C-alpha atoms as a printed R data frame, in Angstrom:
    type eleno elety resid chain resno       x       y       z
1   ATOM     1    CA   MET     A     1 -19.727 -23.950  -2.899
2   ATOM     2    CA   ASP     A     2 -18.918 -21.166  -0.791
3   ATOM     3    CA   VAL     A     3 -20.669 -19.027  -2.298
4   ATOM     4    CA   ARG     A     4 -21.145 -16.597  -0.173
5   ATOM     5    CA   ASN     A     5 -17.357 -16.028   0.020
6   ATOM     6    CA   VAL     A     6 -16.665 -15.080  -4.181
7   ATOM     7    CA   ILE     A     7 -20.075 -12.917  -3.902
8   ATOM     8    CA   LYS     A     8 -18.573 -10.597  -1.190
9   ATOM     9    CA   ASN     A     9 -15.014 -10.695  -2.722
10  ATOM    10    CA   GLN     A    10 -16.354 -10.080  -6.710
11  ATOM    11    CA   GLU     A    11 -19.399  -7.754  -5.457
12  ATOM    12    CA   LYS     A    12 -20.036  -5.018  -7.857
13  ATOM    13    CA   ILE     A    13 -20.595  -7.519 -10.388
14  ATOM    14    CA   TYR     A    14 -23.004  -9.830  -7.655
15  ATOM    15    CA   ASN     A    15 -24.536  -6.443  -7.118
16  ATOM    16    CA   MET     A    16 -24.488  -5.391 -11.219
17  ATOM    17    CA   LEU     A    17 -26.078  -9.136 -12.193
18  ATOM    18    CA   LYS     A    18 -28.994  -8.732  -9.184
19  ATOM    19    CA   ASN     A    19 -30.031  -5.019 -10.637
20  ATOM    20    CA   THR     A    20 -29.458  -6.611 -13.923
21  ATOM    21    CA   ILE     A    21 -32.832  -8.978 -13.576
22  ATOM    22    CA   LYS     A    22 -34.614  -6.401 -11.194
23  ATOM    23    CA   GLU     A    23 -34.469  -4.062 -13.761
24  ATOM    24    CA   ASP     A    24 -35.596  -6.820 -15.736
25  ATOM    25    CA   ARG     A    25 -32.644  -6.873 -18.591
26  ATOM    26    CA   LEU     A    26 -30.832 -10.538 -18.444
27  ATOM    27    CA   SER     A    27 -29.570 -11.182 -22.085
28  ATOM    28    CA   HIS     A    28 -29.981 -14.348 -23.307
29  ATOM    29    CA   ALA     A    29 -25.968 -15.559 -22.780
30  ATOM    30    CA   TYR     A    30 -23.202 -14.342 -20.432
31  ATOM    31    CA   LEU     A    31 -19.407 -15.463 -20.298
32  ATOM    32    CA   PHE     A    32 -17.195 -15.501 -16.937
33  ATOM    33    CA   TYR     A    33 -13.853 -15.497 -17.859
34  ATOM    34    CA   GLY     A    34 -10.830 -14.953 -15.403
35  ATOM    35    CA   GLU     A    35  -7.823 -16.805 -14.066
36  ATOM    36    CA   GLU     A    36  -9.431 -20.057 -12.478
37  ATOM    37    CA   GLY     A    37 -10.454 -19.649  -9.024
38  ATOM    38    CA   THR     A    38 -11.784 -15.738  -9.496
39  ATOM    39    CA   GLY     A    39 -15.715 -17.416  -8.249
40  ATOM    40    CA   LYS     A    40 -16.764 -17.828 -11.584
41  ATOM    41    CA   LYS     A    41 -18.205 -21.123 -11.106
42  ATOM    42    CA   GLU     A    42 -20.079 -19.238  -7.811
43  ATOM    43    CA   MET     A    43 -20.759 -16.927  -9.547
44  ATOM    44    CA   ALA     A    44 -22.639 -18.988 -11.923
45  ATOM    45    CA   TYR     A    45 -24.575 -20.726  -9.500
46  ATOM    46    CA   ALA     A    46 -25.701 -17.528  -7.368
47  ATOM    47    CA   LEU     A    47 -27.351 -16.261 -10.820
48  ATOM    48    CA   SER     A    48 -28.868 -19.365 -11.118
49  ATOM    49    CA   CYS     A    49 -30.392 -18.941  -6.958
50  ATOM    50    CA   LEU     A    50 -31.538 -15.285  -7.569
51  ATOM    51    CA   LEU     A    51 -33.426 -16.059 -10.964
52  ATOM    52    CA   TYR     A    52 -35.268 -18.535  -8.751
53  ATOM    53    CA   GLY     A    53 -35.832 -15.472  -6.141
54  ATOM    54    CA   ASP     A    54 -32.976 -16.301  -3.851
55  ATOM    55    CA   ASP     A    55 -30.490 -13.528  -2.695
56  ATOM    56    CA   SER     A    56 -30.074 -15.445   0.899
57  ATOM    57    CA   PHE     A    57 -29.634 -18.985  -0.445
58  ATOM    58    CA   SER     A    58 -31.628 -20.377   1.714
59  ATOM    59    CA   LYS     A    59 -34.082 -21.423   0.556
60  ATOM    60    CA   GLU     A    60 -35.143 -25.271  -0.615
61  ATOM    61    CA   THR     A    61 -34.553 -24.597  -4.878
62  ATOM    62    CA   SER     A    62 -31.147 -22.795  -4.365
63  ATOM    63    CA   LYS     A    63 -29.830 -25.773  -1.770
64  ATOM    64    CA   ASN     A    64 -31.460 -27.700  -4.561
65  ATOM    65    CA   ILE     A    65 -29.185 -25.526  -7.592
66  ATOM    66    CA   LEU     A    66 -26.213 -25.240  -5.251
67  ATOM    67    CA   ASN     A    67 -26.324 -29.149  -5.374
68  ATOM    68    CA   ASN     A    68 -26.975 -29.971  -8.635
69  ATOM    69    CA   ASN     A    69 -30.594 -31.507  -7.885
70  ATOM    70    CA   PHE     A    70 -32.541 -29.143  -9.510
71  ATOM    71    CA   ILE     A    71 -34.277 -29.684 -12.812
72  ATOM    72    CA   ASN     A    72 -34.164 -26.036 -14.160
73  ATOM    73    CA   VAL     A    73 -30.550 -26.181 -14.148
74  ATOM    74    CA   THR     A    74 -27.766 -28.412 -15.923
75  ATOM    75    CA   TYR     A    75 -24.435 -27.999 -15.783
76  ATOM    76    CA   ILE     A    76 -21.824 -28.719 -17.823
77  ATOM    77    CA   GLY     A    77 -17.839 -29.837 -16.922
78  ATOM    78    CA   VAL     A    78 -15.563 -31.287 -18.088
79  ATOM    79    CA   LEU     A    79 -15.340 -34.904 -17.603
80  ATOM    80    CA   GLU     A    80 -13.032 -37.113 -14.591
81  ATOM    81    CA   GLY     A    81 -10.211 -38.677 -16.838
82  ATOM    82    CA   LYS     A    82 -10.803 -35.876 -19.468
83  ATOM    83    CA   LYS     A    83  -9.726 -32.590 -21.089
84  ATOM    84    CA   MET     A    84 -12.267 -31.191 -22.825
85  ATOM    85    CA   ILE     A    85 -15.756 -30.914 -22.842
86  ATOM    86    CA   SER     A    86 -16.866 -32.934 -26.311
87  ATOM    87    CA   LYS     A    87 -19.595 -32.705 -28.596
88  ATOM    88    CA   GLU     A    88 -21.238 -35.799 -27.804
89  ATOM    89    CA   GLN     A    89 -21.759 -33.433 -24.233
90  ATOM    90    CA   ILE     A    90 -22.715 -30.238 -26.011
91  ATOM    91    CA   GLU     A    91 -25.340 -32.051 -27.920
92  ATOM    92    CA   ALA     A    92 -27.225 -33.456 -24.798
93  ATOM    93    CA   LEU     A    93 -27.393 -30.891 -23.474
94  ATOM    94    CA   GLN     A    94 -29.824 -29.909 -26.578
95  ATOM    95    CA   GLU     A    95 -31.353 -32.561 -27.013
96  ATOM    96    CA   ASP     A    96 -32.294 -32.374 -22.920
97  ATOM    97    CA   PHE     A    97 -33.324 -29.093 -23.788
98  ATOM    98    CA   SER     A    98 -35.194 -29.744 -26.789
99  ATOM    99    CA   LYS     A    99 -38.476 -31.478 -24.428
100 ATOM   100    CA   THR     A   100 -40.398 -29.066 -21.763
101 ATOM   101    CA   SER     A   101 -39.021 -28.813 -17.953
102 ATOM   102    CA   LEU     A   102 -41.692 -30.185 -15.940
103 ATOM   103    CA   VAL     A   103 -40.838 -27.396 -13.536
104 ATOM   104    CA   GLU     A   104 -42.031 -23.642 -14.216
105 ATOM   105    CA   GLY     A   105 -39.600 -21.504 -14.769
106 ATOM   106    CA   ILE     A   106 -36.461 -19.789 -16.679
107 ATOM   107    CA   ARG     A   107 -34.220 -23.063 -17.474
108 ATOM   108    CA   ILE     A   108 -30.760 -22.525 -17.403
109 ATOM   109    CA   TYR     A   109 -27.333 -24.261 -18.334
110 ATOM   110    CA   ILE     A   110 -24.068 -23.716 -17.073
111 ATOM   111    CA   ILE     A   111 -20.678 -24.682 -19.196
112 ATOM   112    CA   ASP     A   112 -17.949 -24.132 -17.498
113 ATOM   113    CA   GLY     A   113 -14.567 -24.868 -19.256
114 ATOM   114    CA   ILE     A   114 -16.128 -22.984 -22.281
115 ATOM   115    CA   ASP     A   115 -12.767 -22.867 -23.439
116 ATOM   116    CA   THR     A   116 -11.808 -26.059 -23.353
117 ATOM   117    CA   ALA     A   117 -14.284 -27.469 -25.978
118 ATOM   118    CA   SER     A   118 -13.733 -28.483 -28.986
119 ATOM   119    CA   LEU     A   119 -14.586 -26.374 -32.800
120 ATOM   120    CA   SER     A   120 -17.252 -28.683 -33.391
121 ATOM   121    CA   ALA     A   121 -18.450 -29.037 -30.532
122 ATOM   122    CA   GLN     A   122 -18.376 -25.101 -29.791
123 ATOM   123    CA   ASN     A   123 -19.372 -24.579 -33.271
124 ATOM   124    CA   SER     A   124 -22.904 -26.959 -32.650
125 ATOM   125    CA   LEU     A   125 -23.517 -24.211 -29.402
126 ATOM   126    CA   LEU     A   126 -24.254 -20.998 -31.234
127 ATOM   127    CA   LYS     A   127 -27.884 -21.927 -32.843
128 ATOM   128    CA   PHE     A   128 -28.478 -23.145 -29.260
129 ATOM   129    CA   ILE     A   129 -27.245 -19.669 -27.924
130 ATOM   130    CA   GLU     A   130 -30.143 -18.237 -30.659
131 ATOM   131    CA   ASP     A   131 -32.503 -20.989 -30.229
132 ATOM   132    CA   PRO     A   132 -32.910 -23.017 -27.659
133 ATOM   133    CA   GLN     A   133 -35.472 -25.486 -29.888
134 ATOM   134    CA   ASN     A   134 -38.841 -24.396 -26.472
135 ATOM   135    CA   LYS     A   135 -40.193 -21.477 -26.138
136 ATOM   136    CA   THR     A   136 -38.843 -21.635 -22.981
137 ATOM   137    CA   LYS     A   137 -37.236 -18.762 -21.450
138 ATOM   138    CA   THR     A   138 -33.736 -20.074 -21.774
139 ATOM   139    CA   LEU     A   139 -30.103 -18.713 -19.977
140 ATOM   140    CA   GLY     A   140 -26.569 -20.360 -20.721
141 ATOM   141    CA   ILE     A   141 -24.009 -18.831 -18.612
142 ATOM   142    CA   PHE     A   142 -19.919 -19.671 -20.169
143 ATOM   143    CA   ILE     A   143 -17.857 -19.735 -17.963
144 ATOM   144    CA   ALA     A   144 -14.177 -20.062 -19.117
145 ATOM   145    CA   ASN     A   145 -10.082 -18.842 -17.986
146 ATOM   146    CA   GLU     A   146  -8.300 -17.542 -21.350
147 ATOM   147    CA   LYS     A   147 -11.399 -16.281 -23.109
148 ATOM   148    CA   SER     A   148  -9.254 -16.376 -26.002
149 ATOM   149    CA   MET     A   149 -10.148 -19.990 -26.126
150 ATOM   150    CA   VAL     A   150 -13.433 -18.653 -27.341
151 ATOM   151    CA   VAL     A   151 -14.741 -19.295 -31.328
152 ATOM   152    CA   SER     A   152 -15.674 -15.053 -31.583
153 ATOM   153    CA   THR     A   153 -19.177 -16.108 -32.198
154 ATOM   154    CA   ILE     A   154 -20.295 -17.535 -29.392
155 ATOM   155    CA   ILE     A   155 -18.030 -14.184 -27.459
156 ATOM   156    CA   SER     A   156 -20.960 -12.431 -29.980
157 ATOM   157    CA   ARG     A   157 -23.379 -13.500 -27.989
158 ATOM   158    CA   CYS     A   158 -23.033 -13.115 -24.826
159 ATOM   159    CA   ILE     A   159 -22.516 -10.877 -22.853
160 ATOM   160    CA   LEU     A   160 -19.232 -10.540 -21.388
161 ATOM   161    CA   ILE     A   161 -17.835 -10.470 -17.425
162 ATOM   162    CA   PRO     A   162 -14.395 -10.375 -16.499
163 ATOM   163    CA   PHE     A   163 -13.628 -11.883 -13.495
164 ATOM   164    CA   LEU     A   164 -10.803  -9.967 -11.052
165 ATOM   165    CA   PRO     A   165  -8.315 -11.975  -9.260
166 ATOM   166    CA   ILE     A   166  -8.980 -11.939  -5.912
167 ATOM   167    CA   PRO     A   167  -6.291 -10.439  -3.820
168 ATOM   168    CA   GLU     A   168  -4.305 -12.904  -1.367
169 ATOM   169    CA   GLU     A   169  -5.011 -10.312   1.845
170 ATOM   170    CA   LYS     A   170  -9.238 -11.152   0.787
171 ATOM   171    CA   SER     A   171  -7.446 -14.880   0.555
172 ATOM   172    CA   ILE     A   172  -6.180 -14.899   3.622
173 ATOM   173    CA   GLU     A   173  -8.566 -13.760   5.509
174 ATOM   174    CA   MET     A   174 -10.937 -16.372   3.566
175 ATOM   175    CA   LEU     A   175  -9.468 -19.146   4.853
176 ATOM   176    CA   ARG     A   176  -8.410 -18.073   8.149
177 ATOM   177    CA   ASN     A   177 -12.380 -16.809   8.619
178 ATOM   178    CA   ASP     A   178 -13.074 -20.744   8.076
179 ATOM   179    CA   GLY     A   179 -11.044 -21.576  11.000
180 ATOM   180    CA   LEU     A   180  -7.384 -22.180   9.631
181 ATOM   181    CA   ASP     A   181  -3.494 -21.933  10.691
182 ATOM   182    CA   GLU     A   182  -2.615 -18.565   8.944
183 ATOM   183    CA   LEU     A   183   1.103 -19.659   7.790
184 ATOM   184    CA   ASP     A   184  -0.827 -22.192   6.314
185 ATOM   185    CA   SER     A   185  -2.796 -19.576   5.435
186 ATOM   186    CA   ALA     A   186  -0.567 -17.447   3.508
187 ATOM   187    CA   LEU     A   187   1.452 -19.776   2.004
188 ATOM   188    CA   VAL     A   188  -1.784 -21.786   0.213
189 ATOM   189    CA   VAL     A   189  -2.214 -18.897  -1.446
190 ATOM   190    CA   ASN     A   190   1.057 -19.018  -3.144
191 ATOM   191    CA   LEU     A   191  -0.177 -21.848  -4.595
192 ATOM   192    CA   THR     A   192  -3.881 -21.849  -5.762
193 ATOM   193    CA   ASN     A   193  -6.307 -19.063  -6.052
194 ATOM   194    CA   ASN     A   194  -9.523 -21.313  -5.696
195 ATOM   195    CA   ILE     A   195 -10.302 -21.571  -1.658
196 ATOM   196    CA   ASP     A   196 -11.625 -25.180  -2.129
197 ATOM   197    CA   GLU     A   197  -8.702 -26.790  -3.811
198 ATOM   198    CA   ALA     A   198  -6.324 -24.673  -1.278
199 ATOM   199    CA   LYS     A   199  -8.626 -26.445   1.339
200 ATOM   200    CA   ASN     A   200  -8.368 -29.403  -0.066
201 ATOM   201    CA   ILE     A   201  -3.648 -28.695  -0.982
202 ATOM   202    CA   ILE     A   202  -3.312 -28.498   3.081
203 ATOM   203    CA   ALA     A   203  -5.028 -31.242   3.892
204 ATOM   204    CA   SER     A   204  -2.770 -33.177   2.134
205 ATOM   205    CA   GLU     A   205  -0.256 -35.049   3.610
206 ATOM   206    CA   SER     A   206   2.438 -33.851  -0.035
207 ATOM   207    CA   TYR     A   207   1.704 -30.081   1.632
208 ATOM   208    CA   LYS     A   208   2.430 -30.962   5.461
209 ATOM   209    CA   GLU     A   209   4.940 -33.074   4.309
210 ATOM   210    CA   VAL     A   210   7.548 -29.631   2.004
211 ATOM   211    CA   LYS     A   211   5.791 -27.281   4.836
212 ATOM   212    CA   GLU     A   212   8.149 -28.833   7.032
213 ATOM   213    CA   LEU     A   213  10.736 -28.979   5.141
214 ATOM   214    CA   PHE     A   214  11.015 -25.222   3.928
215 ATOM   215    CA   LEU     A   215  11.031 -24.421   7.630
216 ATOM   216    CA   GLU     A   216  13.038 -26.647   7.899
217 ATOM   217    CA   PHE     A   217  15.173 -25.255   4.665
218 ATOM   218    CA   LEU     A   218  15.221 -21.675   6.024
219 ATOM   219    CA   SER     A   219  17.277 -22.458   9.157
220 ATOM   220    CA   LEU     A   220  20.599 -23.851   7.631
221 ATOM   221    CA   GLU     A   221  23.425 -21.701   7.512
222 ATOM   222    CA   THR     A   222  26.477 -24.167   6.576
223 ATOM   223    CA   ASP     A   223  27.085 -26.353   3.246
224 ATOM   224    CA   LYS     A   224  27.276 -28.395   5.660
225 ATOM   225    CA   GLU     A   225  23.752 -28.668   6.975
226 ATOM   226    CA   LEU     A   226  22.817 -27.782   2.687
227 ATOM   227    CA   VAL     A   227  24.703 -31.171   2.469
228 ATOM   228    CA   LEU     A   228  22.635 -33.315   5.009
229 ATOM   229    CA   PHE     A   229  19.131 -31.453   4.414
230 ATOM   230    CA   TYR     A   230  19.707 -32.924   0.467
231 ATOM   231    CA   ILE     A   231  20.502 -35.945   1.690
232 ATOM   232    CA   ASN     A   232  18.064 -36.379   3.604
233 ATOM   233    CA   THR     A   233  15.160 -34.887   1.290
234 ATOM   234    CA   LEU     A   234  16.538 -35.808  -2.331
235 ATOM   235    CA   LYS     A   235  13.088 -38.516  -2.916
236 ATOM   236    CA   VAL     A   236  10.812 -36.408  -1.457
237 ATOM   237    CA   PHE     A   237  12.473 -33.164  -3.883
238 ATOM   238    CA   GLN     A   238  12.562 -36.098  -6.920
239 ATOM   239    CA   ASP     A   239   8.767 -35.003  -6.867
240 ATOM   240    CA   SER     A   240   8.553 -31.767  -9.698
241 ATOM   241    CA   ASN     A   241   5.284 -31.346  -7.667
242 ATOM   242    CA   ASN     A   242   6.713 -31.111  -4.735
243 ATOM   243    CA   LEU     A   243   9.663 -29.098  -5.557
244 ATOM   244    CA   VAL     A   244   7.500 -26.284  -7.612
245 ATOM   245    CA   MET     A   245   6.178 -26.199  -4.593
246 ATOM   246    CA   LEU     A   246   9.351 -25.738  -2.099
247 ATOM   247    CA   LEU     A   247  10.280 -23.274  -4.595
248 ATOM   248    CA   LYS     A   248   7.167 -21.328  -4.117
249 ATOM   249    CA   PHE     A   249   7.292 -21.201  -0.360
250 ATOM   250    CA   ILE     A   250  11.298 -19.845  -0.698
251 ATOM   251    CA   LEU     A   251  10.024 -17.501  -3.408
252 ATOM   252    CA   LEU     A   252   7.567 -16.008  -1.046
253 ATOM   253    CA   PHE     A   253   9.675 -14.914   1.825
254 ATOM   254    CA   LEU     A   254  12.557 -13.951   0.122
255 ATOM   255    CA   GLN     A   255  10.153 -11.820  -1.617
256 ATOM   256    CA   GLN     A   256   8.523 -10.632   2.186
257 ATOM   257    CA   VAL     A   257  12.475 -10.412   3.484
258 ATOM   258    CA   ALA     A   258  12.846  -7.963   0.388
259 ATOM   259    CA   HIS     A   259   9.878  -5.913   1.024
260 ATOM   260    CA   TYR     A   260  10.267  -5.679   4.901
261 ATOM   261    CA   LYS     A   261  13.461  -4.007   3.608
262 ATOM   262    CA   GLU     A   262  11.457  -1.581   2.375
263 ATOM   263    CA   ASP     A   263   8.386  -1.260   4.568
264 ATOM   264    CA   GLN     A   264   7.966  -3.546   7.789
265 ATOM   265    CA   SER     A   265   3.985  -3.356   7.418
266 ATOM   266    CA   ASN     A   266   1.641  -5.358   5.679
267 ATOM   267    CA   LEU     A   267   3.481  -8.854   5.168
268 ATOM   268    CA   ILE     A   268   1.709 -12.231   4.683
269 ATOM   269    CA   LEU     A   269   3.959 -13.947   6.466
270 ATOM   270    CA   THR     A   270   3.667 -12.296   9.898
271 ATOM   271    CA   PRO     A   271   3.923 -15.969  11.240
272 ATOM   272    CA   LEU     A   272   7.461 -15.766  10.093
273 ATOM   273    CA   TYR     A   273   8.096 -12.458  10.731
274 ATOM   274    CA   ASP     A   274  10.678 -12.992  13.395
275 ATOM   275    CA   LYS     A   275  12.757 -15.113  10.663
276 ATOM   276    CA   ILE     A   276  12.200 -12.716   8.349
277 ATOM   277    CA   LYS     A   277  14.143 -10.006   9.990
278 ATOM   278    CA   THR     A   278  16.702 -12.614  10.633
279 ATOM   279    CA   TYR     A   279  17.210 -13.258   6.656
280 ATOM   280    CA   SER     A   280  17.207  -9.184   5.837
281 ATOM   281    CA   LEU     A   281  19.904  -8.572   8.406
282 ATOM   282    CA   LYS     A   282  22.334 -11.145   7.533
283 ATOM   283    CA   TYR     A   283  21.612 -11.361   3.772
284 ATOM   284    CA   SER     A   284  20.810  -7.971   3.282
285 ATOM   285    CA   ASN     A   285  22.706  -7.528  -0.056
286 ATOM   286    CA   LYS     A   286  22.225 -10.899  -1.227
287 ATOM   287    CA   ILE     A   287  18.566 -11.123  -1.235
288 ATOM   288    CA   GLU     A   288  18.044 -10.067  -4.535
289 ATOM   289    CA   ASP     A   289  20.149 -12.653  -5.908
290 ATOM   290    CA   LYS     A   290  18.832 -15.599  -4.046
291 ATOM   291    CA   ILE     A   291  15.533 -14.116  -5.801
292 ATOM   292    CA   GLU     A   292  17.570 -14.427  -9.437
293 ATOM   293    CA   LEU     A   293  18.442 -18.340  -8.426
294 ATOM   294    CA   ILE     A   294  14.502 -19.652  -7.324
295 ATOM   295    CA   LEU     A   295  13.798 -18.204 -10.655
296 ATOM   296    CA   GLU     A   296  15.992 -19.834 -12.916
297 ATOM   297    CA   LEU     A   297  15.505 -22.703 -11.613
298 ATOM   298    CA   PHE     A   298  11.942 -22.805 -12.356
299 ATOM   299    CA   ASP     A   299  13.359 -21.353 -16.198
300 ATOM   300    CA   MET     A   300  15.112 -24.869 -15.440
301 ATOM   301    CA   LEU     A   301  11.815 -27.256 -14.711
302 ATOM   302    CA   LYS     A   302  10.148 -25.892 -17.335
303 ATOM   303    CA   TYR     A   303  12.810 -26.795 -19.801
304 ATOM   304    CA   ASN     A   304  12.141 -30.486 -18.396
305 ATOM   305    CA   VAL     A   305  15.475 -30.239 -17.076
306 ATOM   306    CA   LEU     A   306  15.050 -32.978 -13.312
307 ATOM   307    CA   ALA     A   307  13.587 -32.275 -10.467
308 ATOM   308    CA   LYS     A   308  16.631 -33.689  -8.093
309 ATOM   309    CA   ASN     A   309  19.159 -31.602 -11.093
310 ATOM   310    CA   VAL     A   310  17.020 -28.738 -10.153
311 ATOM   311    CA   PHE     A   311  17.231 -29.430  -6.485
312 ATOM   312    CA   HIS     A   312  21.342 -30.179  -6.389
313 ATOM   313    CA   GLU     A   313  21.159 -26.637  -7.715
314 ATOM   314    CA   LEU     A   314  19.725 -25.047  -5.616
315 ATOM   315    CA   ILE     A   315  21.835 -26.680  -2.353
316 ATOM   316    CA   LEU     A   316  24.965 -26.223  -4.792
317 ATOM   317    CA   LYS     A   317  24.157 -22.170  -4.830
318 ATOM   318    CA   TYR     A   318  21.572 -20.580  -2.474
319 ATOM   319    CA   LEU     A   319  24.000 -19.764   0.746
320 ATOM   320    CA   LYS     A   320  26.419 -18.444  -2.511
């Protein structure tokens, strides 16, 4: 869990929480909400470490907290194979907190995906938030991607902390600092905001294959080459996930070409600078049309058109 990188990118939130503890103004419940990959879960663990007196995240207690091996910090997330947090998970939490802990200090529960929980599961939390059944000081940290899916009675009991998206440049910098390739870093942040997920994507065979085919696609200059590309890669792009990845890469590239026409600085696809420059000259008046085509293809996928048919449309119209 990369807590330190999240703190760098959400420094205002971290400092606010740190000052809240210092000034003894800690609430009994917080709702962290915002897009996936903005560091909400990591910040929940960072706050837990702070409450046990460690802002370096290096002490034994913090190591145990970060490894989900500390008795006074309980994490609940959506179980593997499930789509939502269940009422049974909430009831198990309440049962656990009804017992006295063997370790002194604040008891913390983190519910990751509160916006997925059923109405009955969320309602069962209400009394627990206010009265956790024993005299030990308790803190609830709720994590949601969609605040609108959290019942208003929970929202009203929490301090609300919105997490803004991490700028692409910062995400790329984080990946580069971890030793990842510059082009991979720029491409993958177009697929996810989550740094850990980005690393997993880059390591996957499907990403590697689609990336190579994307670079090949950019070199195609004739209808004949496009047809051969279609024949040779149809099996790959019958998979809608692979096709979405390809389309996102193409769209990012075209947007960089459009940006290059206005301002030749601050490109994120710098390893493809020569290709961007060439495209800008060759397709000067067609870049917007190509961007519009890619957006139309995304719409087709959204309306459940078969991936192979969408891929065919790409091949048919891209060089027109």
